[in-house]
Backbone bond lengths (Angstrom), bond angles and torsions (degrees), N, CA, C in turn:
res aa  C-N    CA-C-N  psi(-1)  N-CA   C-N-CA  omega(-1)  CA-C   N-CA-C  phi
1 X - - - 1.449 - - 1.511 109.78 -
2 X 1.304 116.23 145.95 1.454 119.92 178.52 1.520 109.77 -82.25
3 X 1.309 115.32 166.16 1.466 119.39 -179.61 1.522 110.94 -66.30
4 X 1.338 117.83 -30.96 1.462 120.90 177.18 1.525 110.67 -65.12
5 X 1.314 117.09 -43.30 1.468 120.70 178.10 1.516 110.66 -64.58
6 X 1.335 117.45 -40.73 1.465 120.40 177.80 1.525 110.74 -63.31
7 X 1.314 116.64 -41.00 1.462 120.94 179.26 1.522 110.48 -64.36
8 X 1.324 116.92 -42.96 1.466 120.40 179.15 1.527 111.26 -64.82
9 X 1.324 117.18 -41.71 1.466 119.90 178.56 1.521 111.64 -64.65
10 X 1.304 116.68 -41.41 1.459 120.28 178.51 1.521 111.01 -64.31
11 X 1.328 117.10 -40.87 1.462 120.85 176.86 1.529 110.84 -62.41
12 X 1.329 116.30 -43.03 1.472 120.07 179.61 1.526 110.40 -62.64
13 X 1.333 117.68 -40.25 1.472 120.48 178.18 1.531 111.16 -64.42
14 X 1.325 116.86 -43.91 1.458 119.99 179.77 1.520 111.22 -64.61
15 X 1.322 116.49 -40.02 1.463 120.54 178.83 1.516 110.89 -64.50
16 X 1.340 117.01 -44.66 1.465 120.63 178.91 1.520 110.81 -62.21
17 X 1.338 116.76 -42.15 1.459 121.13 179.40 1.527 110.50 -62.10
18 X 1.353 117.41 -43.79 1.465 121.15 -179.72 1.524 111.23 -65.34
19 X 1.322 116.51 -40.71 1.471 119.58 178.58 1.525 110.94 -65.90
20 X 1.339 116.90 -42.08 1.465 119.72 178.77 1.521 111.49 -63.25
21 X 1.342 118.01 -39.98 1.459 121.02 -179.68 1.523 111.94 -67.15
22 X 1.323 117.34 -36.42 1.469 120.60 -176.81 1.524 113.09 -86.32
23 X 1.307 118.56 -8.14 1.462 120.67 179.05 1.515 110.98 -65.91
24 X 1.310 116.63 -36.31 1.463 120.46 -178.02 1.522 111.90 -67.09
25 X 1.324 117.90 -24.80 1.461 120.31 -177.40 1.525 113.10 -87.19
26 X 1.328 119.13 -0.45 1.463 121.69 179.20 1.521 110.07 -74.12
27 X 1.332 115.59 143.97 1.461 120.05 177.92 1.528 109.60 -73.11
28 X 1.336 117.40 153.59 1.478 120.13 179.35 1.531 112.51 -59.00
29 X 1.326 117.70 -32.75 1.470 120.24 179.43 1.527 110.24 -66.31
30 X 1.333 116.94 -39.96 1.458 120.68 178.39 1.517 111.00 -66.62
31 X 1.339 116.81 -40.29 1.462 120.78 177.81 1.520 110.18 -62.71
32 X 1.338 117.97 -40.88 1.465 121.14 178.42 1.523 111.59 -65.08
33 X 1.354 116.42 -41.41 1.469 118.93 178.52 1.523 111.16 -65.03
34 X 1.338 117.39 -41.02 1.459 120.47 177.85 1.528 111.27 -63.53
35 X 1.326 117.33 -40.28 1.465 121.12 178.78 1.532 110.25 -64.78
36 X 1.341 116.76 -41.21 1.467 120.13 179.17 1.528 110.41 -66.32
37 X 1.316 116.87 -40.02 1.469 119.76 178.57 1.525 110.72 -65.05
38 X 1.322 117.22 -37.62 1.470 120.48 178.37 1.525 110.92 -65.62
39 X 1.343 116.32 -43.68 1.472 119.83 178.84 1.531 110.30 -62.74
40 X 1.340 117.80 -40.48 1.465 121.17 179.96 1.529 110.26 -65.80
41 X 1.317 116.30 -40.28 1.469 119.36 179.55 1.517 110.87 -66.28
42 X 1.326 117.01 -40.90 1.466 120.07 178.40 1.521 111.53 -66.67
43 X 1.339 117.50 -33.72 1.462 120.72 178.76 1.526 111.09 -68.62
44 X 1.336 117.35 -32.00 1.462 121.11 -179.44 1.520 113.09 -86.78
45 X 1.312 117.08 -7.71 1.461 120.59 -177.67 1.525 109.88 -65.25
46 X 1.311 114.68 136.02 1.460 119.59 178.66 1.521 109.06 -72.72
47 X 1.325 116.89 141.47 1.464 118.26 178.18 1.530 110.38 -68.26
48 X 1.303 115.63 143.11 1.452 120.55 179.12 1.522 109.58 -74.21
49 X 1.316 114.93 140.99 1.461 118.81 178.47 1.523 108.61 -77.98
50 X 1.296 114.17 134.32 1.456 120.36 179.80 1.522 107.18 -103.80
51 X 1.307 115.32 124.09 1.458 118.47 179.35 1.518 108.93 -105.75
52 X 1.300 114.53 136.23 1.458 120.15 179.15 1.523 109.07 -84.93
53 X 1.317 117.88 140.42 1.462 119.59 177.98 1.527 110.81 -66.57
54 X 1.298 115.69 145.32 1.459 122.01 179.92 1.518 107.78 -107.63
55 X 1.307 115.52 124.81 1.449 120.82 179.71 1.520 109.29 -104.02
56 X 1.328 116.20 129.14 1.450 122.30 179.83 1.520 107.32 -109.69
57 X 1.320 117.44 126.37 1.458 118.96 179.47 1.522 111.27 -61.97
58 X 1.304 116.96 149.08 1.463 121.97 -177.77 1.520 111.99 -68.60
59 X 1.300 117.65 -22.07 1.457 121.12 -176.60 1.520 111.73 -100.13
60 X 1.299 119.42 19.24 1.459 121.94 -174.88 1.523 112.46 -63.26
61 X 1.312 118.76 -32.67 1.449 120.14 -177.01 1.515 114.07 -95.74
62 X 1.333 118.42 1.83 1.469 121.44 -176.71 1.514 111.25 -92.43
63 X 1.320 116.61 150.29 1.464 119.53 175.42 1.532 110.66 -68.08
64 X 1.316 115.85 159.14 1.459 120.67 179.76 1.524 109.59 -61.24
65 X 1.321 117.29 138.83 1.443 121.87 179.84 1.514 112.89 95.03
66 X 1.315 118.61 -15.57 1.458 121.07 179.42 1.516 111.48 -106.96
67 X 1.343 117.07 5.24 1.454 120.46 -175.87 1.518 111.88 -64.52
68 X 1.326 118.73 -32.80 1.448 121.26 -176.43 1.519 113.33 -87.35
69 X 1.309 119.10 -8.55 1.459 121.38 -177.33 1.518 110.87 -78.56
70 X 1.308 117.22 140.49 1.461 119.31 178.57 1.518 110.95 -72.36
71 X 1.295 115.59 151.76 1.455 121.62 178.46 1.517 108.62 -96.26
72 X 1.290 116.45 84.69 1.452 120.93 -177.00 1.509 112.77 -83.03
73 X 1.293 118.40 -15.14 1.451 121.18 -179.99 1.519 111.90 79.47
74 X 1.339 118.12 20.91 1.454 119.91 -178.23 1.530 111.43 -71.37
75 X 1.314 117.39 -30.23 1.458 120.88 179.50 1.525 108.46 -106.05
76 X 1.326 118.00 120.28 1.468 118.91 -179.06 1.519 110.92 -68.19
77 X 1.286 114.82 145.59 1.453 120.62 -179.57 1.524 108.80 -76.39
78 X 1.321 116.25 127.14 1.464 120.62 -178.89 1.519 109.22 -82.57
79 X 1.307 115.33 133.42 1.461 120.72 179.32 1.514 108.73 -126.83
80 X 1.274 114.73 149.91 1.447 121.69 175.01 1.521 107.06 -71.00
81 X 1.321 119.41 124.66 1.464 120.63 -174.39 1.529 113.75 -63.35
82 X 1.311 117.66 -27.85 1.459 120.13 -179.01 1.521 112.66 -95.21
83 X 1.325 117.08 13.68 1.458 120.73 -176.80 1.523 111.77 -61.71
84 X 1.330 116.34 -36.94 1.455 118.33 -178.57 1.516 111.78 -69.33
85 X 1.334 117.72 -18.71 1.454 120.70 177.32 1.531 112.65 -91.91
86 X 1.327 117.09 1.10 1.463 120.29 -177.10 1.524 111.38 -63.63
87 X 1.306 117.71 -32.89 1.455 119.98 178.72 1.522 112.21 -83.38
88 X 1.312 116.90 -17.10 1.462 119.83 -178.79 1.527 111.68 -77.76
89 X 1.329 118.21 -25.95 1.463 120.45 -178.32 1.524 112.56 -62.52
90 X 1.328 119.95 -47.00 1.470 117.76 177.46 1.529 112.37 -62.73
91 X 1.323 116.67 -36.89 1.460 119.82 178.31 1.525 110.75 -65.22
92 X 1.324 117.10 -42.02 1.463 120.93 178.03 1.529 110.39 -63.94
93 X 1.329 117.27 -40.99 1.467 120.78 178.64 1.526 110.50 -63.43
94 X 1.328 116.89 -39.03 1.458 120.62 178.31 1.522 110.96 -64.11
95 X 1.320 116.98 -45.41 1.463 120.71 -179.99 1.523 110.45 -62.93
96 X 1.319 117.63 -45.01 1.469 121.03 179.80 1.523 110.30 -62.80
97 X 1.326 117.96 -42.22 1.462 119.46 -179.75 1.524 111.53 -67.40
98 X 1.339 117.96 -37.11 1.464 119.52 177.32 1.529 111.25 -65.99
99 X 1.316 117.18 -38.81 1.469 120.50 176.67 1.521 109.74 -64.71
100 X 1.330 117.46 -41.51 1.463 121.03 178.00 1.512 112.12 -63.10
101 X 1.325 117.27 -41.84 1.466 120.78 178.88 1.529 110.16 -64.59
102 X 1.340 116.62 -43.68 1.466 119.73 179.19 1.519 110.82 -62.33
103 X 1.325 118.06 -40.79 1.474 121.67 178.31 1.523 110.55 -63.89
104 X 1.333 117.07 -44.63 1.460 121.27 -178.82 1.527 110.81 -63.46
105 X 1.360 117.04 -43.65 1.465 119.82 179.28 1.523 110.87 -64.72
106 X 1.321 118.01 -38.86 1.455 121.11 178.14 1.525 110.08 -65.02
107 X 1.321 116.75 -40.44 1.472 121.19 178.15 1.530 110.08 -63.60
108 X 1.335 117.17 -42.35 1.459 121.33 179.50 1.529 110.57 -63.66
109 X 1.336 116.46 -43.12 1.466 120.17 -179.53 1.526 110.72 -65.00
110 X 1.325 116.33 -40.60 1.466 120.45 178.01 1.526 110.60 -63.47
111 X 1.329 117.55 -40.87 1.466 120.85 178.98 1.530 110.74 -65.17
112 X 1.348 117.69 -39.23 1.459 120.61 178.65 1.528 110.51 -65.32
113 X 1.334 116.95 -42.96 1.462 119.93 178.23 1.522 111.25 -64.39
114 X 1.325 117.16 -37.43 1.467 120.27 177.29 1.524 110.63 -64.12
115 X 1.334 117.96 -39.07 1.462 121.17 177.68 1.528 110.81 -64.23
116 X 1.337 116.67 -41.04 1.465 120.25 178.68 1.521 110.43 -65.04
117 X 1.344 116.21 -44.77 1.468 119.99 178.57 1.524 111.21 -60.84
118 X 1.317 116.70 -42.81 1.468 119.97 179.86 1.522 110.48 -64.21
119 X 1.330 117.78 -39.94 1.466 120.81 179.06 1.524 110.67 -65.78
120 X 1.345 116.95 -39.40 1.464 119.88 179.43 1.516 111.31 -67.02
121 X 1.323 116.88 -42.03 1.464 120.00 -177.52 1.524 112.41 -71.92
122 X 1.306 118.04 -27.83 1.464 120.47 -179.35 1.525 112.14 -93.15
123 X 1.313 119.08 2.05 1.456 122.99 -178.47 1.522 110.21 -80.64
124 X 1.346 116.90 161.61 1.459 122.26 179.59 1.520 112.14 -76.63
125 X 1.314 118.13 -21.31 1.464 120.92 -178.12 1.519 110.50 -73.20
126 X 1.312 117.12 144.17 1.462 118.98 174.50 1.527 110.22 -71.71
127 X 1.312 116.94 154.60 1.463 121.25 -177.98 1.526 111.82 -62.46
128 X 1.324 117.80 -31.37 1.462 120.35 179.73 1.523 111.97 -63.04
129 X 1.309 116.97 -25.58 1.462 120.05 -179.95 1.540 110.74 -65.43
130 X 1.303 117.06 -33.69 1.456 120.23 178.78 1.525 111.46 -71.82
131 X 1.321 117.93 -26.32 1.458 122.26 -179.19 1.523 112.64 -89.41
132 X 1.331 117.51 -17.47 1.460 122.27 -175.48 1.523 110.14 -77.21
133 X 1.342 115.16 136.20 1.465 119.43 178.00 1.527 111.30 -73.19
134 X 1.292 116.82 -23.18 1.458 120.31 178.15 1.521 111.66 -92.11
135 X 1.315 116.48 36.20 1.467 121.05 -176.10 1.519 111.56 -61.33
136 X 1.319 117.15 -39.13 1.468 119.50 178.99 1.525 111.03 -64.61
137 X 1.346 116.56 -36.33 1.465 119.98 177.51 1.537 109.93 -65.96
138 X 1.292 117.05 -39.34 1.465 122.15 177.68 1.531 110.32 -61.42
139 X 1.340 115.44 -43.91 1.466 118.70 -179.93 1.526 111.43 -67.42
140 X 1.318 117.18 -37.24 1.459 119.02 -179.26 1.530 111.54 -70.53
141 X 1.361 118.63 -31.74 1.462 120.90 176.88 1.517 111.22 -76.43
142 X 1.336 117.74 -31.33 1.466 121.21 -176.88 1.513 111.23 -72.77
143 X 1.296 118.50 -27.18 1.477 120.25 -174.90 1.459 111.75 -112.05
């Protein structure tokens, strides 16, 4: 057991001991109210669902006519060699598609930035105007 489990068990023992010691000091009226509250809670409790066990016949996967034959294991079961990779294909497709989406979004962002750069360089305003904090003042004086 870990030290955390030991600490929790010790706390539970101390709590139970304290509750047991203080139970005797409760007034009869409090004990009656607690008993009534317990009965009310039990009356409102939802019934537990009972599930019936399901029995599967041992020959469920065998072809008709072979149900009575013993399974001695004389013939090895044939398996598809790539069966263990059957679940890896969807995961690989997901990874490839996410990489493709990331590449496409990066390409789109680069194209948008190139368009902005081209518009800035072909504009009549000097480049310093874009860096100046008083850009609005510059525009108001220019027009």
